[in-house]
N, C-alpha and C positions, 0 to 999 in steps of 0.2 A: 904440448897442446895438440889436440886432435883436429885435423883439418876437416872441414865440412864434407868433402868428397869421401875421405876415408871413413867417416862416421856413417855416411849414406851407404857405402858398400858393405860395411860391417852390419848395418841394420838389415839390408836386403839379404845378406847371407844368413843372418839369424832367423829371419822369417822363412826362408827356404828350408833351412835345417829343421825348424820346428814343424813346418807343414809336411815334411817327408817322413818324420819319425812315426813309427808304428805305435799304437796305443799299448800301454804296459799290460793292461788286463782286458784284452779284447774278448767279448762274449762269443762263445762258440756259436756256429750257425746251424749245426745239425745235432740231433740227439746223441747222447753219449752211448758208447758200445754197451755199457752196463752201469749199474749203480755204484760199483766200486770206483770206476773211472770218474763218475760225476762227483762223488764225495771227495775224491783225491784232488779234484779241481776246485773244491769248495762249494759245490752245488748240492742242495737237498731240498725236499719239499717242492719239486718242480711242478708248477700248476698246469692244468689242462690247456690253458690258453697260451702257454709258452711254446716257442718253436723247438725247445729242448725236450718237450714232453713226448713220451711214447707209451702207449697203453701196456706194452709188455713189461714195463718197469713200475706199473701201478698195481701192486699185488692185490689190494683190497677194493679196487675200482672206485675209490673215493675222489678221484680227480687230482691226486698228488702222487707223483712218481718219486722214487728214491727218498722215501721219508726219513727224516733225521732220527 
């Protein structure tokens, strides 16, 4: 049988461990170096309103960078 104190400590540890864990798929915070890097990370058709958008990667100036 688990004692209430032990359960409380285990619960607190679980919350701390979950709160500290980094997200598995954190979104990048800056534009990619090039479209090859963006596509390798699973990004394409990056819209103009995205922080990942950069005009140099929008070849046809249609508002989509690194088109699929």
